[in-house]
Structures are given as structure tokens and as C-alpha cells.
C-alpha positions in Angstrom: 105.4 -74.7 -33.1 107.7 -71.6 -33.4 108.0 -71.7 -36.9 104.1 -71.7 -37.3 103.9 -68.7 -34.8 106.1 -66.4 -37.1 103.8 -66.5 -40.0 102.2 -63.1 -39.4 99.1 -63.6 -41.1 97.9 -66.6 -39.3 94.0 -66.5 -38.7 93.4 -70.5 -38.4 95.2 -73.0 -37.0 93.8 -76.8 -36.9 96.4 -79.2 -34.8 95.5 -83.1 -35.3 96.6 -86.2 -34.2 99.9 -84.6 -33.1 100.3 -87.3 -30.4 104.0 -85.6 -29.1 102.3 -82.4 -28.2 102.1 -81.9 -24.8 101.5 -77.9 -24.3 99.7 -75.4 -26.6 100.6 -72.0 -26.3 103.3 -70.0 -24.4 104.3 -68.0 -27.6 102.9 -64.9 -29.5 100.3 -65.7 -31.9 99.4 -62.4 -32.7 96.9 -62.3 -35.3 95.1 -66.1 -34.6 91.3 -65.5 -34.9 90.7 -69.4 -34.9 92.0 -72.5 -33.0 91.2 -76.2 -33.2 92.7 -78.7 -31.1 91.8 -82.3 -32.0 92.9 -85.7 -31.1 95.9 -84.7 -29.4 96.9 -87.6 -26.8 100.0 -86.5 -24.9 98.3 -82.7 -24.9 98.3 -81.6 -21.2 97.9 -78.0 -21.2 96.7 -75.0 -23.0 98.2 -71.8 -22.1 96.2 -69.4 -23.6 96.0 -65.8 -22.9 95.1 -62.0 -23.9 98.6 -61.7 -24.2 99.7 -64.1 -26.7 96.1 -64.8 -28.6 95.2 -60.9 -28.6 92.7 -61.9 -31.7 91.5 -65.3 -30.6 87.9 -65.8 -31.0 86.9 -69.1 -31.7 88.2 -72.6 -29.7 87.3 -75.7 -30.0 88.7 -78.5 -28.5 88.1 -82.3 -29.2 89.1 -85.8 -28.2 92.1 -84.9 -25.9 91.8 -87.2 -23.4 94.6 -86.0 -21.0 94.3 -82.4 -21.5 93.7 -80.6 -18.0 91.4 -78.1 -18.9 92.4 -76.2 -15.5 96.2 -75.9 -16.2 96.0 -72.7 -18.6 98.6 -70.3 -17.5 101.6 -69.5 -15.2 102.0 -67.5 -12.0 101.4 -64.0 -13.9 97.7 -64.6 -15.2 96.0 -62.0 -13.2 98.1 -59.7 -14.8 97.4 -60.7 -18.3 94.8 -59.3 -20.8 92.1 -61.3 -20.7 90.9 -63.4 -23.7 88.2 -62.4 -26.1 86.7 -65.9 -26.9 83.2 -65.5 -29.0 83.0 -69.4 -29.8 83.7 -72.0 -27.5 83.1 -75.8 -28.2 84.2 -78.6 -25.9 83.6 -82.5 -27.8 84.3 -85.8 -26.3 86.4 -84.7 -23.5 85.8 -87.6 -20.6 87.7 -85.1 -17.9 85.1 -82.3 -18.1 83.0 -82.3 -15.5 82.1 -78.5 -15.3 83.7 -75.4 -17.2 87.2 -74.4 -16.7 87.7 -71.1 -14.4 89.7 -69.8 -17.2 86.4 -69.5 -18.7 85.2 -66.5 -17.0 87.9 -64.5 -18.9 85.3 -64.8 -21.5 82.4 -64.0 -20.0 81.6 -60.7 -21.5 82.4 -61.9 -25.2 81.1 -65.5 -25.5 78.6 -65.7 -27.9 78.1 -69.2 -28.5 79.1 -72.4 -26.2 78.6 -75.9 -27.5 79.8 -79.4 -25.5 79.2 -82.2 -27.3 79.2 -86.0 -26.0 81.3 -85.0 -22.4 79.8 -87.7 -20.5 81.0 -86.6 -17.3 79.9 -83.2 -17.7 77.8 -82.5 -14.6 77.1 -79.2 -13.8 77.8 -75.4 -14.8 79.8 -73.6 -12.0 78.3 -71.5 -9.2 80.6 -68.5 -10.2 79.2 -68.7 -13.7 77.9 -64.6 -14.2 75.3 -63.6 -16.2 76.4 -63.9 -20.0 75.0 -61.0 -21.6 76.1 -61.5 -24.9 75.8 -65.4 -25.3 73.3 -66.0 -28.4 73.5 -70.0 -28.4 74.0 -72.7 -26.2 74.2 -76.5 -27.4 74.4 -79.3 -24.7 74.4 -82.8 -26.2 74.9 -86.2 -25.3 75.8 -85.1 -21.7 73.9 -87.3 -19.5 75.3 -86.8 -16.3 74.3 -82.9 -16.4 70.9 -82.5 -14.6 70.4 -78.6 -14.7 71.2 -75.5 -16.9 72.8 -72.5 -15.3 70.7 -71.2 -12.4 70.9 -67.8 -13.2 69.8 -68.6 -17.4 66.5 -66.5 -17.2 69.0 -63.3 -17.0 70.7 -64.7 -20.4 68.6 -61.9 -22.1 70.4 -62.2 -25.7 70.2 -66.1 -25.6 68.0 -66.5 -28.7 69.0 -70.3 -29.7 69.0 -73.5 -27.0 69.8 -76.8 -27.8 69.6 -80.0 -25.6 69.9 -83.2 -27.4 70.9 -86.8 -26.9 71.0 -88.4 -23.0 69.5 -85.9 -21.2 66.3 -87.3 -19.5 66.9 -85.2 -16.5 67.0 -81.8 -18.4 64.0 -82.6 -20.6 61.8 -83.2 -17.4 62.8 -79.9 -15.2 62.9 -77.5 -18.8 60.1 -79.4 -20.7 57.8 -76.6 -22.5 55.3 -75.2 -20.2 55.0 -78.2 -17.9 58.5 -78.5 -16.7 59.6 -77.0 -13.3 62.2 -74.6 -14.8 60.6 -73.7 -18.2 59.9 -70.2 -17.1 63.7 -69.7 -16.9 64.2 -70.6 -20.3 60.7 -69.3 -21.9 62.3 -66.0 -22.9 64.4 -67.8 -25.4 63.2 -67.3 -29.2 64.0 -71.0 -30.1 64.5 -74.2 -28.1 65.6 -77.5 -29.6 65.1 -80.4 -27.6 65.7 -83.8 -29.0 65.0 -86.8 -27.0 66.9 -89.4 -29.4 69.6 -91.9 -27.3 72.1 -91.0 -29.6 72.1 -87.9 -31.6 73.4 -88.3 -34.9 74.8 -86.1 -37.5 71.4 -85.4 -39.3 69.9 -84.3 -35.9 73.1 -82.1 -35.2 72.5 -80.3 -38.7 69.1 -78.9 -37.7 70.8 -77.0 -34.5 70.3 -73.4 -34.7 73.6 -71.7 -35.7 75.0 -69.1 -34.0 75.6 -65.9 -36.1 79.1 -64.5 -36.9 80.9 -61.5 -39.0 81.0 -63.0 -42.5 84.5 -61.1 -42.9 85.9 -64.1 -40.2 84.5 -67.0 -41.2 84.8 -69.6 -39.3 86.7 -72.8 -41.7 88.6 -76.0 -40.8 87.4 -78.2 -37.9 84.9 -81.1 -36.7 81.7 -81.1 -39.0 79.4 -79.7 -35.9 81.2 -76.6 -36.1 80.4 -76.1 -39.7 76.9 -76.8 -39.0 76.7 -74.1 -36.5 77.8 -71.5 -38.7 75.3 -72.8 -41.6 75.0 -69.1 -43.0 78.9 -69.3 -44.0 79.8 -72.2 -46.7 82.2 -74.8 -45.5 85.8 -74.3 -46.5 88.0 -77.1 -46.5 91.4 -76.6 -45.4 94.1 -76.1 -48.2 97.5 -75.8 -48.0 97.7 -72.6 -50.3 95.3 -70.8 -48.3 96.6 -67.5 -46.9 94.8 -67.6 -44.0 94.9 -70.6 -42.6 97.4 -73.6 -41.7 97.2 -77.0 -40.5 99.3 -79.0 -38.2 99.6 -82.7 -38.6 102.3 -84.9 -36.9 105.7 -84.5 -37.6 109.1 -85.6 -36.1 110.3 -83.4 -33.3 107.0 -82.8 -31.8 
């Protein structure tokens, strides 16, 4: 990891199937804008902060079942600069019950939140403030979630809302024109509801994309991330790419 952090031009980093990695962070990545973490079964902590990740805009965590999402910083977290995340994606995390407290750091910059296949995700936290820049919210296959943020009617920038998969209670409460809480989301331009029991890849492709600056494209990551930024052609990670790197299992990690 130290060698990777020394790559001053690194903008995109994918850490996948590294089963000996227990912690990510704690060192400076001054130019990193996109971090994908996938299938790291020994990972316990993400030590992310604005000091070591000053340019980080995109964070996607998928299938890291032993990750403590609340374990993020040390004792001096209040003194660290805040993260400026724009895109956060959680996928297939059985331990995710609500959004972690460190998520508060991104409330003034977040544009897109995606939660997929998190079967124990139950609620949005009471402390969640109005997300003034939020443009896209996607909740897919989260059967225990029974309500959207109570203040979602104040998310005036929200343009795209997707609820899919196992979410019968949500469908009833927010059903167009007849649901009890429909008035809270009636201001959103595009509401996509799919009551299929299991939202497959083709359905995910129809989800409304969030808009990002083409000068900072999101590249290698889970397929569902590519679908969310459909205005950008998905680019596969190549070892020769100047501005990205891929970490795979190696001895000594």
C-alpha cells in the first residue's frame, strides 16, 4: 500500500479480492478521486479523512462482510478536514443497518447515494440533514427499509429516485398519487419503481444516471456503477493507464 500511495498521479484505485487486507487508509493519497473496494473479506476498517484523501469524490464498497463501517478514524477525527464525497455506493453489505456516522462529512457535497442488496438496511439515521446537492438516490433490494428520509421533501435538488427489488412497504407508502408519503417525493422529476422480486442487471441499466463532470470520469468498478454514469463510456482498467491502478492479491498483504 505504501508503494501505491507514493504514486503521485494516482486518481482511480480498485482494491479487489485482497483477503489479507485488514485496513485501508492511514496514509496520504493526494490525487485519488475514485476508490472501489470489492470482496475483501478480512477488511475491518476504512480510515478515510479529508487530510489523507483531499480529492476523493467517489467511494464504492461491495461485498466486504467483516468491515466495520463505523470504524473509520482515530482519536483526532474532529481536527481532520472533511471528506468531499460526491458519489457513495454500498452493495452487498450484510452489516449495513443504517448510514455510518462518518457519512455526515459528505452531506454538503454528496450528489448520488446508491444502496444495493443490503438486506439488513433498515433506516436512514435521524441525524441525516437536508442533502442540498443530492441529485440521485437509488435503493435496490433492501427489504427491511420501510421509509425514505423523513425530510426528503426538502431535497430540492433531487431529480432521480429509484426503488427496486424487495421493497413492498416502500411501494405502498410512496405509490404515485395514492401513497401516504407520495407528497414528499412528488417534486422529484424522475421516479423509477420496479416491484420485481429480484432486480436483475437489465433493470439496473434503466436506473437514471447521476451527472458527473466528464473531465473526471468514473472508471473501473462494479457493473452497476458503470450503468449509473451512462453518459460516459465504461473504460476497463488497463495496467498501462496513466491515471488508475488496480490492486489484486499479492503476498505480503
